[in-house]
VOKOLPA-337437 format. One record per residue (C-alpha): residue number from 1; residue in three letters; x, y, z. Coordinates in steps of 0.2 Angstrom, whole numbers, padded with zeros to 4 digits. Layout:
N
<NUM,ALA,<X,Y,Z>>
...
END
This chain:
259
<1,UNK,<0070,0151,-0044>>
<2,UNK,<0075,0157,-0031>>
<3,UNK,<0066,0149,-0018>>
<4,UNK,<0073,0131,-0025>>
<5,UNK,<0091,0138,-0023>>
<6,UNK,<0088,0140,-0005>>
<7,UNK,<0080,0125,0000>>
<8,UNK,<0094,0115,-0010>>
<9,UNK,<0107,0125,-0001>>
<10,UNK,<0097,0123,0015>>
<11,UNK,<0096,0103,0012>>
<12,UNK,<0115,0105,0008>>
<13,UNK,<0122,0113,0024>>
<14,UNK,<0109,0102,0033>>
<15,UNK,<0120,0084,0023>>
<16,UNK,<0136,0095,0028>>
<17,UNK,<0132,0097,0046>>
<18,UNK,<0128,0080,0048>>
<19,UNK,<0143,0072,0042>>
<20,UNK,<0156,0084,0050>>
<21,UNK,<0146,0079,0068>>
<22,UNK,<0147,0059,0062>>
<23,UNK,<0162,0058,0059>>
<24,UNK,<0170,0071,0073>>
<25,UNK,<0158,0059,0087>>
<26,UNK,<0150,0076,0094>>
<27,UNK,<0134,0067,0096>>
<28,UNK,<0130,0066,0115>>
<29,UNK,<0129,0048,0117>>
<30,UNK,<0112,0053,0130>>
<31,UNK,<0105,0062,0116>>
<32,UNK,<0109,0052,0102>>
<33,UNK,<0111,0034,0103>>
<34,UNK,<0125,0026,0092>>
<35,UNK,<0112,0015,0083>>
<36,UNK,<0104,0034,0079>>
<37,UNK,<0119,0036,0067>>
<38,UNK,<0127,0025,0056>>
<39,UNK,<0145,0020,0062>>
<40,UNK,<0153,0022,0043>>
<41,UNK,<0144,0039,0041>>
<42,UNK,<0132,0052,0041>>
<43,UNK,<0124,0061,0029>>
<44,UNK,<0134,0055,0016>>
<45,UNK,<0132,0034,0020>>
<46,UNK,<0113,0037,0022>>
<47,UNK,<0111,0046,0004>>
<48,UNK,<0123,0032,-0003>>
<49,UNK,<0111,0022,0002>>
<50,UNK,<0095,0029,-0001>>
<51,UNK,<0105,0031,-0021>>
<52,UNK,<0109,0013,-0022>>
<53,UNK,<0092,0007,-0015>>
<54,UNK,<0084,0016,-0030>>
<55,UNK,<0095,0011,-0043>>
<56,UNK,<0094,-0008,-0038>>
<57,UNK,<0076,-0006,-0041>>
<58,UNK,<0072,-0013,-0021>>
<59,UNK,<0065,0005,-0017>>
<60,UNK,<0059,0009,-0031>>
<61,UNK,<0048,-0007,-0031>>
<62,UNK,<0044,-0005,-0013>>
<63,UNK,<0039,0014,-0016>>
<64,UNK,<0030,0008,-0029>>
<65,UNK,<0020,-0005,-0020>>
<66,UNK,<0015,0008,-0006>>
<67,UNK,<0009,0020,-0018>>
<68,UNK,<-0004,0010,-0026>>
<69,UNK,<-0010,0003,-0010>>
<70,UNK,<-0011,0021,-0005>>
<71,UNK,<-0022,0028,-0020>>
<72,UNK,<-0034,0014,-0017>>
<73,UNK,<-0037,0016,0001>>
<74,UNK,<-0037,0036,-0002>>
<75,UNK,<-0048,0036,-0018>>
<76,UNK,<-0060,0024,-0006>>
<77,UNK,<-0060,0039,0005>>
<78,UNK,<-0063,0052,-0007>>
<79,UNK,<-0080,0045,-0011>>
<80,UNK,<-0086,0041,0005>>
<81,UNK,<-0082,0057,0011>>
<82,UNK,<-0091,0067,-0003>>
<83,UNK,<-0105,0054,-0001>>
<84,UNK,<-0104,0058,0021>>
<85,UNK,<-0101,0074,0018>>
<86,UNK,<-0118,0078,0005>>
<87,UNK,<-0129,0068,0017>>
<88,UNK,<-0122,0079,0032>>
<89,UNK,<-0124,0096,0023>>
<90,UNK,<-0142,0091,0015>>
<91,UNK,<-0151,0080,0030>>
<92,UNK,<-0152,0089,0046>>
<93,UNK,<-0156,0071,0056>>
<94,UNK,<-0140,0064,0046>>
<95,UNK,<-0127,0083,0054>>
<96,UNK,<-0138,0078,0071>>
<97,UNK,<-0130,0058,0069>>
<98,UNK,<-0119,0054,0057>>
<99,UNK,<-0110,0073,0059>>
<100,UNK,<-0109,0070,0076>>
<101,UNK,<-0101,0053,0076>>
<102,UNK,<-0089,0059,0064>>
<103,UNK,<-0082,0072,0073>>
<104,UNK,<-0079,0060,0088>>
<105,UNK,<-0071,0047,0075>>
<106,UNK,<-0059,0059,0067>>
<107,UNK,<-0052,0061,0082>>
<108,UNK,<-0047,0043,0085>>
<109,UNK,<-0032,0039,0078>>
<110,UNK,<-0031,0027,0062>>
<111,UNK,<-0016,0017,0069>>
<112,UNK,<-0031,0014,0084>>
<113,UNK,<-0039,0005,0072>>
<114,UNK,<-0029,-0010,0068>>
<115,UNK,<-0032,-0023,0079>>
<116,UNK,<-0051,-0022,0073>>
<117,UNK,<-0043,-0023,0057>>
<118,UNK,<-0034,-0040,0056>>
<119,UNK,<-0047,-0047,0064>>
<120,UNK,<-0061,-0040,0050>>
<121,UNK,<-0049,-0043,0033>>
<122,UNK,<-0034,-0052,0041>>
<123,UNK,<-0015,-0047,0040>>
<124,UNK,<-0014,-0042,0022>>
<125,UNK,<-0018,-0027,0009>>
<126,UNK,<-0034,-0027,0014>>
<127,UNK,<-0032,-0023,0032>>
<128,UNK,<-0020,-0010,0025>>
<129,UNK,<-0032,-0002,0014>>
<130,UNK,<-0045,-0001,0027>>
<131,UNK,<-0031,0007,0039>>
<132,UNK,<-0028,0021,0023>>
<133,UNK,<-0047,0026,0020>>
<134,UNK,<-0052,0027,0038>>
<135,UNK,<-0039,0039,0040>>
<136,UNK,<-0043,0050,0027>>
<137,UNK,<-0065,0048,0027>>
<138,UNK,<-0066,0058,0042>>
<139,UNK,<-0057,0071,0037>>
<140,UNK,<-0064,0073,0020>>
<141,UNK,<-0078,0072,0026>>
<142,UNK,<-0077,0086,0038>>
<143,UNK,<-0073,0096,0026>>
<144,UNK,<-0083,0092,0012>>
<145,UNK,<-0100,0095,0022>>
<146,UNK,<-0093,0113,0028>>
<147,UNK,<-0089,0115,0007>>
<148,UNK,<-0108,0109,0005>>
<149,UNK,<-0115,0121,0020>>
<150,UNK,<-0107,0136,0015>>
<151,UNK,<-0115,0135,-0002>>
<152,UNK,<-0125,0154,-0005>>
<153,UNK,<-0142,0149,-0003>>
<154,UNK,<-0145,0162,-0018>>
<155,UNK,<-0134,0151,-0030>>
<156,UNK,<-0148,0138,-0025>>
<157,UNK,<-0161,0148,-0025>>
<158,UNK,<-0158,0154,-0043>>
<159,UNK,<-0154,0140,-0049>>
<160,UNK,<-0171,0131,-0043>>
<161,UNK,<-0181,0146,-0050>>
<162,UNK,<-0171,0144,-0066>>
<163,UNK,<-0178,0123,-0066>>
<164,UNK,<-0161,0115,-0060>>
<165,UNK,<-0165,0100,-0045>>
<166,UNK,<-0158,0085,-0040>>
<167,UNK,<-0142,0078,-0047>>
<168,UNK,<-0143,0092,-0059>>
<169,UNK,<-0142,0104,-0046>>
<170,UNK,<-0128,0095,-0035>>
<171,UNK,<-0117,0094,-0051>>
<172,UNK,<-0118,0111,-0059>>
<173,UNK,<-0120,0122,-0043>>
<174,UNK,<-0118,0114,-0025>>
<175,UNK,<-0102,0104,-0031>>
<176,UNK,<-0094,0120,-0040>>
<177,UNK,<-0097,0130,-0026>>
<178,UNK,<-0090,0118,-0011>>
<179,UNK,<-0073,0116,-0023>>
<180,UNK,<-0062,0127,-0011>>
<181,UNK,<-0067,0118,0006>>
<182,UNK,<-0065,0100,-0003>>
<183,UNK,<-0048,0105,-0009>>
<184,UNK,<-0040,0110,0007>>
<185,UNK,<-0051,0094,0014>>
<186,UNK,<-0040,0082,0000>>
<187,UNK,<-0022,0091,0007>>
<188,UNK,<-0026,0087,0023>>
<189,UNK,<-0036,0069,0018>>
<190,UNK,<-0020,0064,0009>>
<191,UNK,<-0008,0070,0022>>
<192,UNK,<-0017,0058,0035>>
<193,UNK,<-0018,0044,0022>>
<194,UNK,<0002,0044,0019>>
<195,UNK,<0002,0042,0039>>
<196,UNK,<-0010,0027,0039>>
<197,UNK,<0000,0020,0025>>
<198,UNK,<0017,0020,0036>>
<199,UNK,<0009,0015,0050>>
<200,UNK,<-0002,0001,0041>>
<201,UNK,<0013,-0007,0033>>
<202,UNK,<0026,-0004,0048>>
<203,UNK,<0014,-0017,0059>>
<204,UNK,<0009,-0031,0044>>
<205,UNK,<0015,-0032,0025>>
<206,UNK,<0028,-0038,0015>>
<207,UNK,<0034,-0026,0003>>
<208,UNK,<0030,-0007,0005>>
<209,UNK,<0041,0008,0011>>
<210,UNK,<0036,0003,0029>>
<211,UNK,<0038,-0016,0025>>
<212,UNK,<0059,-0005,0022>>
<213,UNK,<0058,0003,0037>>
<214,UNK,<0056,-0010,0048>>
<215,UNK,<0069,-0022,0041>>
<216,UNK,<0080,-0009,0044>>
<217,UNK,<0075,-0008,0062>>
<218,UNK,<0075,-0028,0064>>
<219,UNK,<0091,-0028,0056>>
<220,UNK,<0098,-0012,0066>>
<221,UNK,<0105,-0005,0048>>
<222,UNK,<0101,0012,0056>>
<223,UNK,<0107,0021,0038>>
<224,UNK,<0091,0011,0029>>
<225,UNK,<0080,0018,0041>>
<226,UNK,<0084,0037,0038>>
<227,UNK,<0087,0035,0022>>
<228,UNK,<0068,0026,0020>>
<229,UNK,<0062,0043,0029>>
<230,UNK,<0069,0055,0020>>
<231,UNK,<0062,0046,0004>>
<232,UNK,<0043,0050,0012>>
<233,UNK,<0047,0066,0017>>
<234,UNK,<0053,0070,0000>>
<235,UNK,<0039,0063,-0008>>
<236,UNK,<0026,0068,0003>>
<237,UNK,<0031,0087,-0002>>
<238,UNK,<0035,0086,-0018>>
<239,UNK,<0015,0077,-0017>>
<240,UNK,<0007,0091,-0008>>
<241,UNK,<0018,0105,-0017>>
<242,UNK,<0016,0098,-0035>>
<243,UNK,<-0002,0092,-0034>>
<244,UNK,<-0013,0100,-0020>>
<245,UNK,<-0005,0118,-0017>>
<246,UNK,<-0006,0119,-0036>>
<247,UNK,<-0025,0115,-0036>>
<248,UNK,<-0028,0125,-0017>>
<249,UNK,<-0019,0139,-0028>>
<250,UNK,<-0026,0137,-0046>>
<251,UNK,<-0045,0138,-0037>>
<252,UNK,<-0040,0151,-0025>>
<253,UNK,<-0036,0162,-0040>>
<254,UNK,<-0052,0154,-0051>>
<255,UNK,<-0065,0160,-0035>>
<256,UNK,<-0056,0179,-0033>>
<257,UNK,<-0051,0173,-0013>>
<258,UNK,<-0033,0178,-0020>>
<259,UNK,<-0024,0187,-0032>>
END
């Protein structure tokens, strides 16, 4: 409770300082152009725009579109990442070829793939899903392969001695022992997917939070732009803390990695 109170107080202080500075016009023009701050106000104006957009349903609808795209693309990335990761960990030839290639692909920002996505899938949902999937797949692959490679050999040997093999060995020994690495991979991959979908929606699709960001930019409605930025940060923080961080802590306690 103390932590929540500190965070809420901190945010309120930031909004108050922002509002005071905006009203008094303390922003140096060379550092903060007038368009950055809504002329009719600061933090209060932005929060008012955000609340109005939520109550009207426009922002909620856009958020729903973005989250659906995100979940679909992220699910694809999980399936591909776990599959590639297992193959890389299981077969030396795959590690020497695909593993090396994945390491190179991971360093390429997902937005760089957008021109190819447009050529291959056109300007629409398919291109955005491709960007999201490609943005999260390689991180998921690297983390899952590390998890599979670090399964203690004694576990596998003991299971084989008892007659386990094939999918049964994978399901009962390898996957459970790799869970801590996989959870960490999910958390990082989600962050990459979240950034990728914002970039994809900014560049080429109707609907979604990225579309509202681009709309605010084109109409010079900085209160809308800033309100969407705040919403993106809030959603990302909530999902990271309430889903992935909790999963990570639960797994860490279960595996004896944390008291």
